[in-house]
C-alpha positions in Angstrom: 63.2 153.0 70.6 63.5 156.8 70.3 66.3 158.7 71.8 64.0 160.2 74.5 63.0 156.8 75.8 66.4 155.1 75.5 67.6 153.6 78.7 70.7 155.2 80.3 73.7 153.0 79.6 76.0 152.3 82.6 79.4 150.6 82.2 80.6 148.6 85.2 84.4 148.5 85.1 86.3 146.1 87.4 88.3 143.0 87.5 86.2 139.9 88.0 88.3 137.5 90.1 86.9 137.2 93.6 83.9 139.5 93.2 81.7 137.5 90.8 78.8 137.4 93.2 79.0 141.1 93.8 79.0 141.8 90.1 76.0 139.5 89.6 74.1 141.4 92.3 75.1 144.8 90.9 73.9 143.8 87.4 70.6 142.6 88.7 70.1 145.8 90.8 71.0 148.2 88.0 68.8 146.5 85.4 65.9 146.5 87.9 66.4 150.2 88.2 65.9 150.5 84.4 69.5 150.9 83.2 71.1 149.2 80.3 74.2 147.6 81.9 77.4 146.9 80.1 79.5 144.4 82.0 82.0 142.0 80.5 81.4 139.5 83.3 77.7 139.2 82.1 78.6 139.3 78.4 76.6 142.5 77.8 79.5 144.6 76.6 79.1 145.6 72.9 81.7 143.7 70.9 82.9 144.4 67.3 84.9 141.8 65.5 87.1 144.4 63.9 88.4 145.5 67.3 90.7 144.0 69.8 89.4 143.2 73.3 91.1 146.3 74.6 89.6 148.4 71.9 86.1 147.1 72.6 86.5 147.9 76.3 87.8 151.4 75.7 85.1 152.1 73.1 82.5 151.1 75.7 83.9 153.9 77.9 83.5 156.3 75.0 79.9 155.3 74.3 78.4 154.7 77.8 76.4 157.4 79.6 77.6 156.6 83.1 80.6 154.8 84.6 80.8 152.7 87.7 84.3 151.6 88.6 85.3 149.2 91.3 88.9 149.2 92.4 89.6 145.8 94.0 92.8 144.3 95.5 93.2 142.4 92.2 94.8 144.4 89.4 93.9 142.1 86.6 96.0 140.0 84.3 94.9 141.5 81.0 97.6 144.0 80.0 98.7 145.5 76.6 102.0 147.1 75.5 101.6 149.9 78.1 101.7 147.3 80.9 98.5 148.7 82.3 95.5 146.5 82.9 92.4 147.1 80.9 90.5 148.1 84.1 93.1 150.7 84.8 92.9 152.1 81.3 89.1 152.2 81.4 89.4 154.3 84.6 91.9 156.6 83.1 89.7 157.2 80.0 86.6 157.8 82.1 88.5 160.5 84.0 90.0 162.0 80.9 86.7 162.3 78.9 85.3 163.1 81.6 82.4 160.7 82.1 79.9 161.0 84.9 81.4 158.5 87.2 81.1 156.7 90.5 84.0 154.8 92.1 84.2 152.2 94.8 87.5 151.1 96.3 88.0 148.1 98.6 89.3 148.9 102.1 92.4 146.7 101.5 93.5 149.1 98.8 92.9 152.2 101.0 94.7 150.6 103.9 97.7 149.5 101.8 98.1 153.0 100.5 98.0 154.5 104.0 100.5 152.0 105.3 103.0 152.6 102.5 102.6 156.4 103.0 103.4 155.8 106.7 106.5 153.9 105.6 107.6 156.8 103.4 106.5 155.2 100.1 104.1 158.1 99.3 104.6 158.4 95.5 104.1 156.0 92.6 107.8 156.1 91.8 108.7 155.0 95.3 106.1 152.3 95.4 107.2 150.9 92.0 110.6 150.2 93.4 109.0 147.6 95.7 108.3 144.1 94.7 105.4 142.1 96.1 106.1 138.5 97.1 104.9 136.1 94.4 101.4 134.9 95.2 100.6 137.9 97.4 97.0 137.8 98.5 96.4 141.1 100.2 96.8 143.0 96.9 98.1 141.5 93.7 99.8 144.6 92.3 100.8 147.9 93.8 99.2 149.7 90.8 95.8 149.2 92.4 97.0 152.1 94.7 97.9 154.1 91.6 94.3 153.6 90.4 92.9 154.8 93.7 95.1 157.9 93.6 94.1 158.7 90.1 90.4 158.2 91.1 90.7 160.7 94.0 92.7 163.1 91.7 95.5 163.0 94.3 98.0 164.8 92.0 95.7 167.6 91.1 95.5 170.9 93.0 92.8 170.6 95.7 90.6 173.2 94.0 90.6 171.2 90.8 89.7 167.8 92.2 86.3 167.5 90.6 84.8 164.0 90.5 87.2 162.7 93.1 84.7 161.0 95.4 85.7 157.3 95.9 83.6 155.3 98.3 85.5 152.7 100.4 83.8 149.3 100.9 84.7 146.2 102.9 82.1 143.8 101.8 79.3 143.3 99.2 76.6 144.9 101.3 78.6 148.2 101.6 79.1 148.3 97.8 75.4 147.5 97.1 74.3 150.1 99.6 76.3 152.7 97.7 74.9 151.5 94.3 71.3 151.7 95.6 71.8 155.2 97.1 73.4 156.6 94.0 71.6 154.9 91.1 68.0 154.6 92.4 67.9 158.4 92.2 68.3 158.2 88.4 65.3 156.0 88.2 63.3 158.5 90.2 64.3 161.3 87.8 63.4 159.1 84.8 60.0 158.3 86.2 59.4 162.0 87.0 60.2 162.9 83.4 58.0 160.2 82.0 55.0 160.9 84.2 55.1 164.7 84.2 56.7 166.2 81.1 54.1 164.5 79.0 51.6 166.8 80.8 53.3 170.2 81.0 50.1 171.9 82.2 50.0 169.5 85.1 53.6 170.2 85.9 52.9 174.0 86.0 49.8 173.4 88.2 51.9 171.3 90.5 54.6 174.0 90.8 51.9 176.7 91.4 50.4 174.6 94.2 53.8 174.2 95.9 54.3 178.0 95.6 51.0 178.7 97.2 49.4 179.9 93.9 51.8 182.9 93.7 52.8 184.0 90.2 
C-alpha cells in the first residue's frame, strides 16, 4: 500500500477494566470509518520482542497519526519505576510530542476533582497527601485527576492551553457520540480526496460553479 493510500492510524489509550464493551464498540466504529486502530484490548498494538510492554506502548504513541485517550475512574495497575501507569505515560507523551489528540473523561473523575477543589485540595501536592480507602470504587487512584488536569493543560497559562478540550461522558452512548462526531469527519475528508483529487480539472470546475463562474 502506498503512502498516499495508507489508512490513518489511531491509537486508543485507556485502561480496560470496566469499559471492555465500550472499547469493543469504539474499535468497531473506527475501523468502519476506515482507520487502522491500535488498541491493546483488541491485540492490534504493534509489538516488538526486543521492547518491554511499556516501550511498545510508548512507541505506539510515537508512531500513530491520531490519539484518542479515555480517562476513566480506574488508574490502571501497570506501573513502572516512575510509579505512573502506562495509560498516564501515554497521555503525557501524546501531549509532549504533540500528537493530534482527542480526550474523553468520565464524569466521576470530573466530579471528584471539583469536590476536592471545594474541600481545598486544589493541587496535585495536596491531593497526594490523601489516601483512598482500600477497595475504593468511585475512583481507584487520585492520579486520574492528575491525568485530567494534564489533559486540560490546567497548569499552563490560559493563552497557551492548546489542545485542552476534554469531553466529559457518563455512559457509553455519550462516548460513542463524541467519537462519531469527531472521527466520521476524517472519513469524509479521505473520501473527498480519493474522489476529487484524482480529477483536478473536475475539482476546479466544481469550485468555479460554487463561485458562480467568476475567475
